[in-house]
TORVEX-478805 format. One record per residue (C-alpha): x, y, z; residue number from 0; chain. Coordinates in steps of 0.1 Angstrom, whole numbers, padded with zeros to 4 digits. Each point is the difference from the previous one (the first is absolute). Layout:
<atoms>
{{X, Y, Z}, NUM, "A"} ...
</atoms>
This chain:
<atoms>
{{-0096, -0240, 0051}, 0, "A"} {{-0004, 0028, 0025}, 1, "A"} {{0029, -0013, 0021}, 2, "A"} {{0022, -0001, -0031}, 3, "A"} {{-0009, 0036, -0009}, 4, "A"} {{0008, 0011, 0035}, 5, "A"} {{0034, -0017, -0002}, 6, "A"} {{0005, 0018, -0033}, 7, "A"} {{-0009, 0033, 0014}, 8, "A"} {{0023, -0006, 0031}, 9, "A"} {{0029, -0008, -0023}, 10, "A"} {{-0007, 0031, -0021}, 11, "A"} {{-0003, 0022, 0031}, 12, "A"} {{0033, -0012, 0014}, 13, "A"} {{0017, 0011, -0033}, 14, "A"} {{-0011, 0036, 0001}, 15, "A"} {{0013, 0020, 0029}, 16, "A"} {{0037, 0006, -0010}, 17, "A"} {{0022, -0004, -0030}, 18, "A"} {{0022, -0024, 0021}, 19, "A"} {{-0029, -0023, 0006}, 20, "A"} {{-0013, -0002, -0036}, 21, "A"} {{-0010, -0036, -0005}, 22, "A"} {{-0022, -0017, -0025}, 23, "A"} {{-0017, -0034, 0002}, 24, "A"} {{0016, -0031, -0016}, 25, "A"} {{-0006, -0002, -0037}, 26, "A"} {{0001, 0037, -0007}, 27, "A"} {{0031, 0017, -0014}, 28, "A"} {{0014, 0026, 0024}, 29, "A"} {{0004, 0026, -0027}, 30, "A"} {{-0015, 0003, -0035}, 31, "A"} {{-0007, 0024, -0028}, 32, "A"} {{-0033, -0002, -0017}, 33, "A"} {{-0011, 0017, -0033}, 34, "A"} {{-0034, 0015, 0006}, 35, "A"} {{-0005, 0018, -0033}, 36, "A"} {{0020, 0015, -0028}, 37, "A"} {{0030, 0018, 0016}, 38, "A"} {{-0016, -0005, 0035}, 39, "A"} {{0016, -0023, 0026}, 40, "A"} {{-0005, -0011, 0036}, 41, "A"} {{0031, -0008, 0021}, 42, "A"} {{-0005, -0020, 0032}, 43, "A"} {{0025, -0006, 0027}, 44, "A"} {{-0013, -0022, 0028}, 45, "A"} {{-0035, 0011, 0007}, 46, "A"} {{0004, 0035, -0015}, 47, "A"} {{-0009, 0010, -0035}, 48, "A"} {{0009, 0032, -0019}, 49, "A"} {{-0008, 0012, -0035}, 50, "A"} {{0023, 0013, -0027}, 51, "A"} {{-0005, 0014, -0035}, 52, "A"} {{0025, -0003, -0028}, 53, "A"} {{-0001, 0029, -0025}, 54, "A"} {{0021, 0011, -0030}, 55, "A"} {{0018, 0025, 0022}, 56, "A"} {{0005, -0019, 0032}, 57, "A"} {{-0018, -0018, 0029}, 58, "A"} {{-0026, 0012, 0025}, 59, "A"} {{0003, -0020, 0033}, 60, "A"} {{-0023, -0001, 0030}, 61, "A"} {{0009, -0009, 0036}, 62, "A"} {{0036, -0013, 0004}, 63, "A"} {{-0011, -0020, 0031}, 64, "A"} {{0034, -0005, 0017}, 65, "A"} {{0037, 0002, -0008}, 66, "A"} {{0001, -0038, -0005}, 67, "A"} {{-0031, 0000, -0022}, 68, "A"} {{0012, 0030, -0020}, 69, "A"} {{0031, -0018, -0011}, 70, "A"} {{-0021, -0029, -0014}, 71, "A"} {{-0024, 0026, -0014}, 72, "A"} {{0027, 0017, -0020}, 73, "A"} {{0012, -0034, -0013}, 74, "A"} {{-0035, -0009, -0011}, 75, "A"} {{-0003, 0033, -0019}, 76, "A"} {{0034, -0005, -0016}, 77, "A"} {{-0011, -0034, -0013}, 78, "A"} {{-0027, 0018, -0020}, 79, "A"} {{0016, 0033, -0011}, 80, "A"} {{0033, 0017, 0003}, 81, "A"} {{-0017, 0034, 0002}, 82, "A"} {{0005, 0019, 0032}, 83, "A"} {{-0025, 0004, 0028}, 84, "A"} {{-0012, 0036, -0003}, 85, "A"} {{-0027, 0002, 0027}, 86, "A"} {{-0008, -0017, 0033}, 87, "A"} {{-0035, 0005, 0012}, 88, "A"} {{-0010, -0006, 0037}, 89, "A"} {{-0035, -0014, 0006}, 90, "A"} {{0002, 0012, 0037}, 91, "A"} {{0024, 0006, 0029}, 92, "A"} {{0001, -0033, 0018}, 93, "A"} {{0035, -0013, 0002}, 94, "A"} {{-0007, -0036, -0012}, 95, "A"} {{-0008, 0014, -0035}, 96, "A"} {{0021, 0032, 0000}, 97, "A"} {{0035, -0011, 0010}, 98, "A"} {{0029, -0009, -0023}, 99, "A"} {{-0002, 0027, -0027}, 100, "A"} {{0038, 0009, 0001}, 101, "A"} {{0009, -0023, -0028}, 102, "A"} {{-0024, 0018, -0023}, 103, "A"} {{0010, 0035, 0013}, 104, "A"} {{0036, -0009, -0008}, 105, "A"} {{-0009, -0003, -0036}, 106, "A"} {{-0018, 0033, -0001}, 107, "A"} {{-0036, -0009, 0006}, 108, "A"} {{-0025, 0027, 0010}, 109, "A"} {{-0022, -0009, 0030}, 110, "A"} {{-0037, 0009, 0003}, 111, "A"} {{-0023, -0001, 0030}, 112, "A"} {{-0032, 0015, 0012}, 113, "A"} {{0009, 0031, 0021}, 114, "A"} {{-0011, -0014, 0034}, 115, "A"} {{0025, -0027, -0002}, 116, "A"} {{0027, 0026, 0006}, 117, "A"} {{-0015, 0008, 0034}, 118, "A"} {{0000, -0037, 0009}, 119, "A"} {{0036, -0006, -0009}, 120, "A"} {{0011, 0032, 0018}, 121, "A"} {{-0017, -0011, 0032}, 122, "A"} {{0007, -0037, -0004}, 123, "A"} {{0032, -0003, -0020}, 124, "A"} {{0017, -0031, -0014}, 125, "A"} {{0035, 0003, -0015}, 126, "A"} {{-0009, -0023, -0029}, 127, "A"} {{-0029, 0022, -0012}, 128, "A"} {{0010, 0025, -0027}, 129, "A"} {{-0018, 0033, 0002}, 130, "A"} {{-0022, 0009, -0030}, 131, "A"} {{0012, 0026, -0025}, 132, "A"} {{-0036, 0007, -0012}, 133, "A"} {{-0031, 0002, 0023}, 134, "A"} {{-0036, 0007, -0009}, 135, "A"} {{-0034, 0005, 0016}, 136, "A"} {{-0030, -0017, -0017}, 137, "A"} {{0014, -0015, -0032}, 138, "A"} {{0031, -0002, -0021}, 139, "A"} {{0010, -0015, -0033}, 140, "A"} {{0034, -0016, -0005}, 141, "A"} {{0006, 0002, -0038}, 142, "A"} {{0028, -0018, -0018}, 143, "A"} {{0004, -0013, -0036}, 144, "A"} {{-0036, 0004, -0010}, 145, "A"} {{-0014, -0018, 0031}, 146, "A"} {{-0010, 0012, 0034}, 147, "A"} {{-0006, -0011, 0035}, 148, "A"} {{-0029, 0020, 0014}, 149, "A"} {{-0002, 0005, 0038}, 150, "A"} {{-0031, 0008, 0020}, 151, "A"} {{-0004, 0010, 0037}, 152, "A"} {{-0033, -0003, 0018}, 153, "A"} {{0011, 0010, 0035}, 154, "A"} {{0012, -0020, 0030}, 155, "A"} {{-0009, -0037, 0000}, 156, "A"} {{0028, -0025, 0005}, 157, "A"} {{0024, 0026, 0012}, 158, "A"} {{-0003, 0037, -0008}, 159, "A"} {{0015, 0001, -0035}, 160, "A"} {{-0010, -0031, -0019}, 161, "A"} {{-0007, 0003, -0037}, 162, "A"} {{-0014, -0023, -0027}, 163, "A"} {{0015, -0002, -0034}, 164, "A"} {{-0012, -0005, -0036}, 165, "A"} {{0027, -0012, -0025}, 166, "A"} {{-0011, 0015, -0033}, 167, "A"} {{-0012, -0011, -0025}, 168, "A"} {{-0011, -0031, 0019}, 169, "A"} {{-0034, -0006, 0016}, 170, "A"} {{0017, -0008, 0033}, 171, "A"} {{0002, 0016, 0034}, 172, "A"} {{0027, -0008, 0025}, 173, "A"} {{-0008, 0001, 0038}, 174, "A"} {{0023, -0006, 0029}, 175, "A"} {{-0011, -0014, 0034}, 176, "A"} {{-0036, 0012, -0001}, 177, "A"} {{-0011, -0031, -0020}, 178, "A"} {{0015, -0030, -0016}, 179, "A"} {{-0019, -0020, -0027}, 180, "A"} {{-0013, -0033, 0011}, 181, "A"} {{-0011, -0029, -0021}, 182, "A"} {{-0038, -0001, -0004}, 183, "A"} {{-0003, 0034, 0018}, 184, "A"} {{-0017, 0001, 0033}, 185, "A"} {{0012, 0016, 0032}, 186, "A"} {{0032, -0006, 0019}, 187, "A"} {{0016, 0013, 0032}, 188, "A"} {{0030, 0023, 0004}, 189, "A"} {{0031, -0021, 0008}, 190, "A"} {{0006, 0022, 0030}, 191, "A"} {{-0033, 0005, 0020}, 192, "A"} {{0015, 0030, 0018}, 193, "A"} {{0000, 0018, -0034}, 194, "A"} {{0027, 0024, 0011}, 195, "A"} {{0000, 0035, -0015}, 196, "A"} {{-0035, -0006, -0015}, 197, "A"} {{-0023, 0030, -0002}, 198, "A"} {{-0035, -0014, 0005}, 199, "A"} {{-0017, 0034, -0005}, 200, "A"} {{0009, 0000, -0037}, 201, "A"} {{0004, -0037, -0007}, 202, "A"} {{-0034, -0006, -0017}, 203, "A"} {{0000, 0034, -0017}, 204, "A"} {{0035, -0005, -0015}, 205, "A"} {{-0008, -0034, -0014}, 206, "A"} {{-0033, 0013, -0014}, 207, "A"} {{0020, 0027, -0017}, 208, "A"} {{0024, -0026, -0015}, 209, "A"} {{-0030, -0020, -0012}, 210, "A"} {{-0014, 0031, -0017}, 211, "A"} {{0033, 0007, -0016}, 212, "A"} {{0001, -0035, -0014}, 213, "A"} {{-0035, 0003, -0014}, 214, "A"} {{0007, 0034, -0015}, 215, "A"} {{0032, -0012, -0017}, 216, "A"} {{-0017, -0033, -0010}, 217, "A"} {{0027, -0021, 0018}, 218, "A"} {{-0003, -0037, 0000}, 219, "A"} {{0027, -0015, 0023}, 220, "A"} {{0016, 0009, 0033}, 221, "A"} {{0035, -0011, 0009}, 222, "A"} {{0009, -0007, 0036}, 223, "A"} {{0033, 0006, 0018}, 224, "A"} {{0002, -0032, 0020}, 225, "A"} {{0003, -0037, -0006}, 226, "A"} {{-0031, -0021, 0006}, 227, "A"} {{0009, -0037, 0005}, 228, "A"} {{-0025, -0027, -0009}, 229, "A"} {{0000, -0037, 0006}, 230, "A"} {{0016, -0018, -0029}, 231, "A"} {{0009, -0035, -0012}, 232, "A"} {{0035, 0004, 0014}, 233, "A"} {{-0002, 0022, 0030}, 234, "A"} {{-0014, 0034, -0010}, 235, "A"} {{-0006, 0020, -0032}, 236, "A"} {{0001, 0038, -0003}, 237, "A"} {{-0034, 0015, -0008}, 238, "A"} {{-0002, 0023, -0031}, 239, "A"} {{0013, 0034, 0006}, 240, "A"} {{-0030, 0016, -0017}, 241, "A"} {{-0037, -0002, 0007}, 242, "A"} {{-0032, 0017, -0012}, 243, "A"} {{-0006, 0036, 0011}, 244, "A"} {{-0033, -0011, 0017}, 245, "A"} {{0022, -0011, 0029}, 246, "A"} {{0006, 0037, 0008}, 247, "A"} {{-0038, 0001, 0008}, 248, "A"} {{0002, -0032, 0021}, 249, "A"} {{0028, 0016, 0021}, 250, "A"} {{-0019, 0032, 0009}, 251, "A"} {{-0031, -0020, 0006}, 252, "A"} {{0019, -0021, 0025}, 253, "A"} {{0012, 0030, 0020}, 254, "A"} {{-0033, 0018, -0003}, 255, "A"} {{-0019, -0031, 0013}, 256, "A"} {{0024, -0005, 0029}, 257, "A"} {{0001, 0036, 0011}, 258, "A"} {{-0038, 0004, -0002}, 259, "A"} {{-0004, -0032, 0022}, 260, "A"} {{0024, 0013, 0026}, 261, "A"} {{-0016, 0035, 0001}, 262, "A"} {{-0035, -0015, 0003}, 263, "A"} {{0012, -0021, 0030}, 264, "A"} {{0015, 0031, 0017}, 265, "A"} {{-0031, 0021, -0008}, 266, "A"} {{-0020, -0027, 0018}, 267, "A"} {{0020, 0007, 0032}, 268, "A"} {{0029, -0025, -0001}, 269, "A"} {{0033, 0015, 0012}, 270, "A"} {{0027, 0000, -0026}, 271, "A"} {{0022, -0025, 0019}, 272, "A"} {{-0029, -0025, 0002}, 273, "A"} {{-0011, 0001, -0037}, 274, "A"} {{0022, -0028, -0011}, 275, "A"} {{-0015, -0024, 0025}, 276, "A"} {{-0036, 0010, -0007}, 277, "A"} {{0000, 0005, -0038}, 278, "A"} {{-0015, -0028, -0021}, 279, "A"} {{0030, -0012, -0020}, 280, "A"} {{-0019, -0025, -0022}, 281, "A"} {{-0002, 0023, -0031}, 282, "A"} {{0038, -0002, -0003}, 283, "A"} {{0007, -0036, 0010}, 284, "A"} {{0002, -0013, -0036}, 285, "A"} {{0025, 0027, -0011}, 286, "A"} {{0034, -0013, -0010}, 287, "A"} {{0023, -0001, 0029}, 288, "A"} {{-0026, 0006, 0027}, 289, "A"} {{0013, -0006, 0035}, 290, "A"} {{-0022, 0010, 0029}, 291, "A"} {{0029, 0013, 0021}, 292, "A"} {{0015, 0021, -0028}, 293, "A"} {{-0034, 0013, -0011}, 294, "A"} {{-0008, 0012, 0035}, 295, "A"} {{0032, 0020, -0001}, 296, "A"} {{-0012, 0016, -0033}, 297, "A"} {{-0033, 0008, 0016}, 298, "A"} {{0018, 0016, 0030}, 299, "A"} {{0018, 0023, -0024}, 300, "A"} {{-0032, 0011, -0017}, 301, "A"} {{-0017, 0005, 0034}, 302, "A"} {{0029, 0020, 0012}, 303, "A"} {{-0003, 0023, -0030}, 304, "A"} {{-0037, 0006, 0008}, 305, "A"} {{0009, 0006, 0037}, 306, "A"} {{0027, 0026, -0006}, 307, "A"} {{-0004, 0013, -0036}, 308, "A"} {{0027, 0009, -0024}, 309, "A"} 
</atoms>
């Protein structure tokens, strides 16, 4: 079973780096639209999933993904409603989620992002990323047709400007890249052990703040932004896009446990570059997708943070 899971994770990992390499395992549709709740939908293109809300006055869209995905995204919306897209909301600044918004801008949509995203796109521009019309600091509410998409920022985590979203009136929270619901819960490893642009100093705190938000708002489900393939009768099946909010806690506990273990090893006198070879990895060996070589890379990243700081 472990070898099958490792193969699954490898296939999934290969599918993520670029829009041009978006692949999905056999048995799973490359693109799909899923109704999550009344007037709330998820659109997936390859391994990427975005959220959109249909209101009486128009549509609120998140993350256009890429020019290729955005065309299919627009077609999916048109199959449900003929109302225009009024807002496009960015979850964060990374190109693999933020590219492709021109098709929505051309029909007059207003773009919204956390203010630090502007700095990222100024310093690291991409021609297919449409700049936001509205920026905000801590929180913002996109209101349309008696519904709203509420945005919350808890500091740098995955990138510097990532937000989580609550589509009102539903008891659901939408997160991108910081966690993806897994069947039966439990831990899992980042698809990229180098965790590029990941801010360890606020990783646990931001996830704890998200958990507190979910508890305060009495939320029940979390929606993830990536496909999770599972072994099926004919190839693979797509795991459910939603999972219980308890998985937010499982995510911060994973990072907290790993970071504490690495720090303890370094406090005992082990140089940062030797931690991966000396740390007891047995507590994580049963995690989905565990590969010793990749996990050591992840340990190296954590050790490097403790060696040099923010």
